[in-house]
Structures are given as structure tokens and as C-alpha cells.
C-alpha positions in Angstrom: 148.2 80.1 101.4 149.3 83.8 100.9 152.7 85.0 100.2 154.2 88.5 99.8 152.4 91.8 99.3 151.5 91.4 95.6 149.4 88.2 95.3 147.9 85.1 96.7 148.0 81.5 95.5 145.0 79.3 96.5 145.7 75.7 95.7 143.6 72.5 95.3 145.3 69.3 94.2 143.9 65.9 93.3 145.6 63.2 95.4 146.5 61.0 92.4 148.0 63.7 90.1 151.2 62.2 88.6 152.2 65.4 86.7 154.7 68.0 87.5 154.4 71.8 87.6 156.6 74.2 85.6 158.0 77.4 87.0 156.6 80.7 85.6 157.8 84.2 85.6 156.1 86.8 87.8 152.5 87.2 86.5 151.2 90.5 85.3 149.1 92.5 87.8 145.3 92.2 87.7 143.2 95.0 86.2 141.5 97.2 88.9 138.3 97.6 86.8 135.2 96.3 88.5 134.0 94.1 85.6 137.4 92.4 85.0 138.2 89.3 87.2 141.7 88.6 88.5 144.0 86.8 86.0 143.8 83.0 86.5 145.8 80.1 85.3 144.7 76.5 85.2 147.7 74.3 84.8 147.5 70.7 84.0 150.6 68.8 84.7 152.1 67.1 81.7 154.8 64.5 81.7 157.1 66.4 79.3 159.6 69.0 80.4 163.0 69.0 82.0 162.5 71.3 85.0 161.6 70.2 88.5 162.9 66.7 87.9 162.7 66.0 91.7 159.0 66.8 91.8 158.3 64.5 89.0 160.3 61.7 90.7 158.5 62.2 93.9 155.1 62.0 92.3 155.9 59.0 90.1 155.4 56.3 92.8 151.9 57.6 93.4 151.2 57.0 89.8 152.5 53.5 90.1 150.0 52.8 92.9 147.3 52.7 90.3 144.9 55.2 91.9 142.1 56.6 89.9 142.1 60.3 89.0 139.6 62.4 91.1 136.1 62.2 89.8 133.6 63.0 92.6 133.6 66.3 94.5 136.2 68.2 92.4 135.4 71.8 91.9 135.4 72.6 88.1 133.7 76.0 88.0 133.1 79.1 90.2 130.6 81.9 89.3 130.1 85.2 91.3 127.6 87.9 90.7 127.5 91.1 92.8 129.6 89.3 95.4 132.2 91.3 97.3 134.4 93.2 94.7 133.1 91.1 91.7 130.3 92.3 89.6 130.2 89.3 87.3 133.0 86.8 87.4 133.5 83.1 86.2 136.6 80.9 86.6 137.0 77.3 85.3 139.3 75.0 87.2 141.1 71.8 86.2 141.1 68.6 88.3 144.7 69.0 89.6 146.5 72.1 90.9 145.1 75.6 90.3 146.9 78.9 90.9 145.0 82.2 91.2 147.1 85.3 91.6 146.8 89.1 91.3 147.3 92.4 93.1 146.0 93.1 96.6 142.3 93.9 96.6 141.7 92.3 93.2 139.4 89.6 94.5 141.5 86.5 95.1 140.2 85.9 98.6 136.6 86.6 97.4 136.8 83.4 95.3 137.7 81.4 98.4 134.9 83.1 100.3 132.5 82.3 97.5 133.3 78.6 97.8 132.8 78.7 101.6 129.5 80.7 101.4 128.1 78.6 98.6 128.8 75.3 100.4 127.1 76.3 103.6 129.6 78.3 105.7 128.5 81.3 107.7 129.6 84.9 107.0 131.9 85.0 110.1 133.8 81.9 108.9 135.2 83.8 105.9 136.7 86.6 108.2 135.4 89.1 105.6 132.0 90.1 107.0 129.8 89.8 110.1 126.7 88.8 108.2 125.7 87.7 104.7 124.3 91.1 103.6 127.8 92.7 104.0 129.0 90.4 101.3 126.8 92.0 98.6 128.6 94.4 96.3 128.2 97.9 97.7 127.4 99.7 94.4 125.0 97.0 93.2 121.5 98.2 92.4 119.9 94.7 92.0 119.8 94.1 95.8 121.2 90.6 95.7 124.3 88.5 95.3 124.6 85.0 93.8 127.5 82.5 93.9 127.6 79.1 92.1 130.0 76.2 92.5 130.0 73.3 90.1 131.3 69.9 91.3 132.1 66.7 89.4 129.8 63.8 90.2 131.3 60.8 88.5 132.6 57.4 89.5 131.6 54.9 92.2 131.3 57.5 94.9 128.9 59.8 92.9 126.0 61.3 94.8 122.6 60.3 93.4 124.0 60.0 89.9 120.7 58.9 88.4 119.2 62.2 89.6 122.0 64.8 89.1 124.1 63.3 86.4 127.9 63.9 85.9 127.8 67.4 87.5 126.2 69.1 90.5 125.9 72.9 90.7 125.3 74.5 94.1 123.8 78.0 94.0 123.4 80.4 97.0 121.5 83.7 96.8 121.8 86.5 99.3 118.9 89.0 99.0 119.0 92.3 100.8 115.5 93.6 99.8 113.3 90.5 100.0 113.1 87.5 97.7 114.5 84.0 98.0 117.4 83.8 100.3 118.9 80.3 100.4 120.4 77.3 98.5 119.6 75.6 95.2 120.9 72.3 93.7 121.0 71.9 89.9 121.8 68.8 87.8 124.2 68.5 84.9 121.6 70.1 82.6 121.2 73.1 84.9 117.7 72.0 86.0 116.8 72.8 89.6 116.5 69.7 91.7 116.3 70.8 95.3 116.3 73.8 97.7 116.7 71.8 100.9 119.7 72.4 103.1 119.5 68.8 104.1 120.3 67.6 100.6 123.3 70.0 100.5 124.6 68.6 103.8 124.2 65.0 102.5 126.2 66.0 99.3 129.0 67.5 101.4 129.1 64.4 103.6 129.2 62.2 100.6 132.2 64.0 99.0 133.8 64.7 102.4 133.8 68.5 101.9 134.3 70.2 105.3 134.0 74.0 104.7 134.2 74.8 108.4 137.5 72.8 108.8 140.6 75.0 108.7 142.6 72.1 107.3 140.3 71.8 104.3 140.1 75.6 103.7 143.0 77.6 105.2 142.5 81.4 104.9 144.8 84.2 106.0 143.3 84.6 109.5 143.4 80.9 110.3 147.0 80.7 109.0 148.1 83.6 111.1 146.5 82.1 114.2 148.3 78.8 113.5 151.7 80.3 112.7 151.9 83.2 115.2 149.0 82.6 117.6 149.1 81.6 121.2 148.8 78.0 122.5 145.1 78.5 123.0 144.6 79.5 119.4 146.6 76.5 118.1 144.6 74.2 120.4 141.4 75.7 119.0 142.8 75.1 115.5 143.4 71.5 116.5 139.9 71.1 117.8 138.4 72.4 114.6 140.7 70.4 112.4 140.0 67.1 114.1 136.2 67.8 114.3 136.5 67.5 118.1 134.8 70.9 118.6 131.8 69.8 116.6 131.6 66.6 118.5 131.8 68.5 121.8 128.9 70.7 120.7 126.9 67.6 119.7 127.6 65.9 123.0 126.6 69.0 125.0 123.5 69.4 122.9 122.7 65.7 123.5 123.3 66.0 127.3 120.9 69.1 127.4 118.3 67.1 125.5 118.6 64.2 127.9 118.3 66.5 130.9 115.2 68.1 129.3 113.7 64.7 128.6 114.4 63.7 132.2 112.6 66.8 133.5 109.7 66.1 131.2 109.6 62.5 132.5 109.4 63.8 136.1 106.7 66.2 135.2 104.7 63.4 133.5 105.2 61.3 136.6 103.8 64.1 138.8 100.9 64.6 136.4 100.3 60.8 136.4 100.1 60.8 140.2 97.6 63.6 140.1 95.6 61.7 137.5 95.6 58.5 139.6 94.4 60.5 142.6 91.7 62.1 140.5 90.7 58.6 139.3 90.5 57.3 142.9 88.4 60.3 143.9 86.1 59.7 140.9 85.7 56.1 141.9 84.7 57.1 145.4 82.2 59.6 143.9 80.8 56.9 141.7 80.3 54.6 144.7 78.7 57.4 146.6 76.5 58.0 143.5 75.4 54.4 143.5 74.6 54.6 147.2 72.5 57.7 146.5 70.6 55.8 143.8 69.9 53.0 146.3 68.7 55.6 148.9 66.5 57.2 146.2 64.8 53.8 145.4 64.2 53.2 149.1 62.9 56.7 149.6 60.7 56.2 146.6 59.2 53.1 148.1 58.6 54.7 151.4 57.0 57.7 149.8 54.7 55.5 147.8 53.7 53.8 151.0 52.9 57.1 152.7 51.2 59.0 150.0 51.4 60.0 146.4 51.1 63.7 147.1 54.0 63.6 149.6 56.1 61.7 147.1 55.6 64.4 144.4 56.5 67.2 146.8 59.6 65.4 148.1 60.7 64.3 144.7 60.5 67.8 143.3 62.4 69.2 146.3 65.1 66.6 145.8 65.5 67.4 142.1 65.8 71.1 142.9 68.5 70.5 145.4 70.4 68.2 143.0 70.3 70.9 140.3 71.6 73.5 142.7 74.4 71.3 143.8 75.3 70.5 140.2 75.2 74.2 139.2 77.3 75.1 142.2 79.9 72.4 141.2 80.0 73.6 137.6 80.4 77.2 138.8 83.2 76.2 141.2 85.1 74.3 138.5 84.6 77.2 136.1 85.9 79.6 138.7 88.9 77.4 139.3 89.8 77.3 135.6 89.4 81.0 135.3 91.6 81.6 138.3 94.3 79.3 136.9 94.2 81.0 133.5 94.2 84.4 135.2 97.3 83.5 137.3 99.1 82.2 134.3 98.2 85.3 132.2 99.3 87.5 135.1 102.7 85.8 135.4 103.3 85.9 131.7 102.0 89.4 131.1 103.7 91.3 133.9 106.5 92.5 131.7 104.3 93.3 128.8 101.8 95.1 131.1 104.7 97.2 132.5 105.8 98.1 129.1 102.3 99.0 128.0 101.8 101.1 131.1 105.0 102.9 130.5 103.9 103.6 126.9 100.4 104.7 128.1 102.1 107.1 130.6 104.3 108.5 127.9 101.4 109.0 125.6 99.3 110.5 128.4 102.1 113.0 129.2 102.3 113.9 125.5 98.5 114.3 125.3 98.6 116.6 128.3 101.4 118.6 126.7 99.4 118.9 123.5 96.3 119.9 125.5 98.2 122.6 127.2 99.6 123.7 123.8 96.1 123.7 122.5 94.8 125.9 125.3 97.7 128.3 124.8 97.0 128.5 121.1 93.3 129.1 121.8 94.1 131.9 124.1 96.5 133.4 121.6 93.8 133.1 119.0 91.4 134.9 121.2 93.9 137.7 121.9 94.6 137.9 118.2 90.9 138.2 117.5 90.2 141.0 119.9 91.8 143.8 117.8 90.3 142.2 114.8 86.8 142.4 116.3 87.4 146.0 117.3 88.5 146.8 113.8 85.4 145.0 112.4 83.1 147.0 114.6 84.9 150.3 113.7 84.7 149.3 110.0 80.9 148.7 110.3 80.5 152.0 112.1 82.5 153.8 109.4 80.5 152.1 106.6 77.3 153.2 108.2 78.7 156.8 108.6 79.8 156.7 104.9 76.3 155.6 103.8 74.7 158.5 105.9 77.2 161.0 104.4 76.5 159.7 100.9 72.7 160.2 101.5 73.4 163.7 102.9 75.6 164.5 99.9 73.0 163.3 97.5 70.4 165.4 99.2 72.6 168.5 99.1 73.2 168.0 95.4 69.4 167.8 94.8 68.9 170.9 96.9 71.6 172.7 94.9 70.0 171.7 91.7 66.7 172.9 92.9 68.2 176.3 94.0 69.8 176.7 90.6 66.5 176.1 88.8 64.8 178.6 91.1 67.6 181.2 90.3 67.2 180.6 86.5 63.4 180.9 86.9 63.7 184.2 88.8 66.4 185.7 86.5 64.3 188.9 86.0 63.9 189.7 89.7 65.4 192.6 91.5 69.0 193.1 92.7 68.0 192.2 96.3 66.6 188.9 95.2 69.8 188.2 93.2 72.0 189.0 96.3 69.9 186.7 98.4 70.1 183.9 95.9 73.9 184.4 95.6 74.2 184.2 99.4 72.1 181.0 99.6 74.1 179.5 96.7 77.3 180.3 98.6 76.0 178.7 101.8 75.0 175.6 99.8 78.4 175.4 98.3 80.0 175.8 101.7 77.8 173.0 103.0 78.7 170.8 100.0 82.5 171.4 100.6 82.1 170.4 104.3 80.2 167.2 103.4 82.9 166.3 100.8 85.6 166.7 103.5 83.6 164.4 105.9 83.2 162.0 103.0 86.9 161.9 102.2 87.7 161.5 105.9 85.3 158.6 106.2 86.8 157.0 103.1 90.3 157.3 104.5 89.2 155.7 107.8 87.6 152.9 105.8 90.8 152.3 103.9 92.8 152.3 107.1 90.5 149.7 108.6 90.7 147.5 105.6 94.5 147.7 105.6 94.6 146.7 109.3 92.2 143.8 108.5 94.5 142.6 105.7 97.5 142.7 108.1 95.6 140.8 110.9 93.9 138.2 108.7 97.1 136.0 108.0 97.9 136.0 111.8 94.3 135.0 112.6 94.3 132.2 110.0 97.7 130.9 111.2 96.4 130.8 114.8 93.3 129.0 113.6 95.5 126.5 111.7 97.7 126.0 114.8 94.6 125.3 116.9 93.3 122.7 114.3 96.8 121.0 114.2 97.0 120.8 118.0 93.4 119.4 118.1 94.3 116.7 115.5 97.5 115.7 117.4 95.5 115.5 120.6 92.9 113.3 119.0 95.6 111.0 117.5 97.3 110.6 120.9 94.0 110.0 122.6 93.2 107.4 119.9 96.6 105.7 120.4 96.1 105.7 124.2 92.7 104.1 123.7 94.1 101.5 121.3 96.9 100.6 123.8 94.5 100.4 126.7 92.1 98.2 124.7 95.0 95.9 123.6 96.8 95.8 126.9 95.7 92.2 127.5 97.5 91.0 124.3 101.3 91.1 124.1 101.1 90.6 120.3 99.1 93.8 119.8 102.3 95.9 119.8 103.4 94.2 116.6 100.2 95.1 114.7 96.6 93.8 114.3 97.6 91.5 111.4 100.5 90.0 113.4 98.2 88.9 116.2 95.8 87.4 113.6 98.6 85.6 111.8 99.9 84.2 115.1 96.5 82.7 116.0 96.3 81.2 112.5 99.8 79.7 112.8 98.9 78.2 116.2 95.7 76.7 114.7 97.8 75.1 111.8 100.3 73.7 114.4 97.4 72.1 116.3 96.1 70.6 113.0 99.6 69.3 112.0 99.8 71.3 108.8 103.5 72.3 109.4 106.3 69.8 108.9 108.9 71.6 111.0 109.2 74.2 113.7 107.6 77.6 113.1 108.4 80.5 115.4 107.0 84.0 115.4 106.8 86.8 115.7 110.5 87.2 116.6 109.8 90.1 119.0 107.7 87.7 121.2 110.9 85.7 122.0 113.0 88.8 122.9 113.3 90.2 126.4 115.5 93.1 127.4 118.0 92.2 130.1 117.1 94.1 133.3 119.2 97.2 133.8 119.9 97.6 130.0 116.6 99.1 128.9 118.4 102.2 127.5 120.2 100.0 125.0 116.9 98.5 123.7 116.4 101.0 120.9 120.1 100.6 119.7 119.6 96.8 119.6 116.4 97.1 117.5 118.2 99.5 115.2 121.1 97.0 114.9 118.8 94.2 114.0 117.1 96.3 111.2 113.6 97.5 110.4 110.8 95.0 110.0 112.5 92.1 111.9 110.5 92.0 115.2 107.2 91.0 113.4 108.7 88.3 111.2 108.1 84.5 111.4 110.8 81.8 111.0 110.4 78.5 109.1 112.8 75.7 108.4 111.6 74.2 105.0 109.9 75.2 101.8 106.6 73.5 102.6 106.1 75.5 105.8 107.1 78.7 104.0 104.4 78.1 101.3 101.8 77.4 104.0 102.8 80.5 106.0 102.7 82.6 102.8 99.1 81.4 102.1 98.1 82.4 105.7 99.7 85.9 105.1 97.7 86.4 101.9 94.5 85.3 103.6 94.9 87.7 106.4 96.0 90.5 104.1 99.6 91.0 105.2 101.7 93.1 102.7 105.1 94.4 103.9 104.4 93.3 107.5 104.8 89.9 109.0 107.7 88.7 106.7 109.2 85.3 106.6 112.8 84.0 107.3 113.7 80.5 106.1 116.7 79.0 107.9 118.1 75.5 108.2 117.4 73.5 111.3 120.4 73.2 113.6 120.8 71.3 116.9 121.6 73.7 119.7 122.4 77.4 119.6 125.2 79.0 117.6 128.3 80.1 119.4 128.9 83.8 119.0 131.9 85.8 120.4 131.3 88.1 123.3 131.9 91.9 123.3 135.4 92.8 122.0 136.1 95.2 124.9 134.7 95.2 128.4 131.9 97.8 128.7 130.8 97.4 125.1 127.4 96.0 124.6 126.2 93.8 121.8 122.7 92.7 120.7 123.3 89.3 122.4 124.3 90.9 125.7 121.3 93.4 125.7 118.6 90.8 124.8 117.5 87.5 126.2 116.4 85.2 123.3 114.4 82.3 124.6 114.3 80.2 121.4 117.4 78.6 119.8 115.9 78.8 116.3 115.1 82.5 116.6 118.7 83.1 118.0 120.3 81.2 115.1 118.1 83.1 112.6 119.1 86.5 114.0 122.8 85.5 113.8 122.5 84.5 110.1 120.3 87.3 108.9 120.9 90.3 111.2 
């Protein structure tokens, strides 16, 4: 029960406590540091003291009744790790009245929520979160939360005292990134005894702990509904407090099971009628077969009387006809079975085939877009290559011209050297010869100057061509890379289309190759009876989008979380170990995970959309299996 704005007092009292409580001054506020727990006080009532004489007098007759102090089911210790606002917190309680107080937000209600969660209540029952993962401390890096509650287990009403001893510790782990996610029961020496939810339920029934009952655990929201709520809220409070709501659910579930069994009985009767008709038809065929055998013997005798050769021919003809008739009958039965299987597969796979066709159409459209993009890139590549090719041809021409000019220049140098030698050899000649030689030398120098100018021009043209090539080369390489990327994307899309077309006959192919293999292995183990409880999976196979709400399908998948649709659901440790062995054998790693949940009768009741027009996961999806529905409510 909560009072005021500065604190909360959560109380638990043994029914036989004869002691009285003393008044205390206002307690100091709790520390707001993460590692410090709220201040706690465990008060044991003592007989001494003069205050609250009336309380002492009112309790004294209870002491005179001779009742025993509480021994079985009393909570003596609560431990929280990475739970809500507590990083690591422990509180020890006495057997009588316990007060826990502190400032707002210091974690008082988290202690009550820890008791509820640890003893099997759902996340919604605490009015603090919509699912269990929201209860894990936000800044925790470990990825899990753990709560432990220790109960006394003494006296005549002790639960399996020879197995657990004087204390029983219940531990619940909430994992957000894989690992064990469930309950554990420890004995007085902190040794693990069980992980079964069934054992926890038996313990709670033994000690009469009703964590779902608002009378047993009254939090703030339930108190507000009871004090200020409408008549409907108070009636709902009454139904929960008296367990009538649970009884109604059990009755409704029982009625549904009875109706299902009646339908199954009618189907079995119709099947039995068909079997009886088939048996009668078989008897008639047997009688006809006996008549045929008699006719065969008569025919045999007649044929022996006529002639041995006619007998052989007629007998061979008879055998041929009988083989044809038998083959025709076998083919007809085989065709009937194939037709029945095809009709069933057609009815079941209409929705999956439509989804696959839509995906194939989308991928085909994307492939066409990529093909068009590839053609555009190829054209752009060709256009980019045209000036490059022209430059390459020009460069080759200039290089050839440069080579020719170099040869001409070399030849001119040789001629000049020859002329100089001739001039030196003819140094003693006349003035006219000197003038002629001077003129020839001048002509040769003029020719050499002209060849040097042509050589410099050719060199400049070559440098310009190389610079143009350097500028165009990155563009050409980028265009070539774009063409290669488009080609790879087109091949990937074509491969995806081929994969979808080849797997269009299997609705499990959309969850992955290993998922389909694991499903076949699970079905085989179910037929062999290797599982002890119900095994469902993959979860996505039990989900159908409500017609008209296909545009909310992606949001619903995002709300459920990644890696949920290909998971399998088990109800006990043995089935989880068997399924884990199947996953290892097939080679599953991060895919095809496992959810372990407790088996409940019927389907959980979840509230509808808060406002008209707002969609929830439940309103967008049709979930065909109750176990899958309950698993999604608990874990997603």
C-alpha cells in the first residue's frame, strides 16, 4: 500500500505474530546512486515497550489461541541483479511485518515486481513493463537480469522437505541476447534441483502463494482501480480475488476441448463408416475373386479336354489381361492419391504461392531495372570510349611521325657531319669552293632547324594526347566498374529469382534451407515419439496476415524482433536438448533458435488496441496455435 509522495510501505505479516510495532520518526531518504539499495528496516515485534498498547491488546488473544509461528512459504530473502533500477541488491526479511521505504524512483516497487516475476507472474501483471526484456536494467552490459526469492520450508506443511531442506530458493533469469531464460529451484545448500515450471507451480500451490491474485499482492495500479475505479473495475477485481476469473477460463477451455473431442468423434464415425463400406466392397471383391478362381479351374479342365496347345495360348492370354487389369488398377489408385495430395497442397499453398509470386514479380521488376541500368551504363561506357579511341589513334599516329622525324633528324646530323669532314678535307681549295660549301652548310643548318621545329611540335602533340588520356582514363575505369557492379547485381537478382522459383513448392523455404531441414527432422522425431511435449516451429509458419492489413506486416515483424520467425518452441528441458542436438546435426548457428515456455491450457488474454484505429501485432496477424501465441506474448 502506497502513501504520500515520498515513500511506499510494502507489508507482509505472519498471521500468528503476537508482537506490537513501535512508531518511528520519518526515515531518511534513499540514496539515488545506482549501486545503493533503498533503506530497509526489518522489525521484529517485541513484547516490551509502552507505546501502542491498544495494538498489543488486540493481538494478545491471537497469541492465546496457541497458533504456531509461520514456517512454510514465508519470504526471508530477495536478491536482484540488473533488474529495473537495481544493479545488485539484496534484502533480508523477518517472519513478521517488514517495512521498505524510500524516495520516489528509488526502487521500492521494483522489489514487489521482483517477487511477482520470480514466482511466475507475467510482465504485464507488474504494471511496469509490457514484456520481460523491458525489466532488464537499461545500462547493463551483461544482457540479462536475475531475481531470487528464498522461502522457508519448515513444519508439517513443508514442500518435499527431504529434497529441498529448510529453505527453497526460486531463481528466474531474463536473457536479452540468448542463453537460458526460465526458472530454477535450489535447495537449502544452494544446489540446483529443478528447472521445471511444473515444480514451481506445485510449490506455489503447496504454500498457497497466488501472485496473480490482487488480494495477495496489491500494487498501486490495482489499488487505484479498487478505490477510484468504476463498477466494472471493482467487479473485475472481485473476479480475480476470488479466483472466479481463472475458473471461468478453465471452464471455457474445457468446453472448447469437449467440443473439439466431439468434432473428432464425428470425424472418426464418418471415417469408420467409410472403412465399413470399404470392407464390404473388399468382401465382394474377394467373393468375386473366388468365383474367378472356380471359373479358371473349369476353363482349365475344358482346355485340357480340347487340346494342350489351345490351353497354353488361352492361359497366356488370360495372364496378360490380368496383368493389364492389375497395372491399370494400380495406376488408377496412384493417380487418385496424387490428385488428393495435389488438391491438399493447392489449398494449403495458395497463400504462400501468392506471396512467392509477388516476391518473384518484385525481383523480376528489379532485375529489369538493373538490366536497363546495365544497358545505359554500357552505352555510356561506349560513348566515353569513343574520344579515348580517337586519342589513342592520334597518339599512335604522332608516335609514328615522331619516329620518322627522329630518323630524318639522325640522317640530317650524319649528312652534316659528312659535309663538315668534306669541308675540312678541302680546306685548301679556292674561294668559290668555300662559298659553295658555306652555302651548302647554311642549307643543311636551315633544314636541321626545320626538322627540330617539327620534332618539338610532334613532342608537344604527344604530351597533349597523353594528358587527354590521363584525364579520360579514370572516367573509363569508373564506367567499367559501374558496368561490372550492375552485372553482379543482375546476376544476384536472377539467382534469387531462380531460388524462389525452385522453392515455390515449399512454404518453409522462405525461412532458409536449414529451417526446412530442421522442420523435417522435428516431424520425424515426433513420429518416433522422441519428444515428451508439444514442439512447434518455425513460428512464421503459424502466422498469417489478416486480409486487408498487408501494409502492417513489416511493422508487425519489426515489433516482434529479428530472428523470431524461424524459431521453434518447446515446453520442457528434455525437448530443448533433443532439438538442440538436431540443430547441431543440421549445422544451424544463429538461425532456427529455441524458445522454452511453460505449457498453459488455452490462449492468454491480451488487451485490445488502446485507441480505435491503432493496430497491434495481435490485430494484424492470425496466429493459429495457442502455444505459439502464448510464446510471442511472453517473449516479444
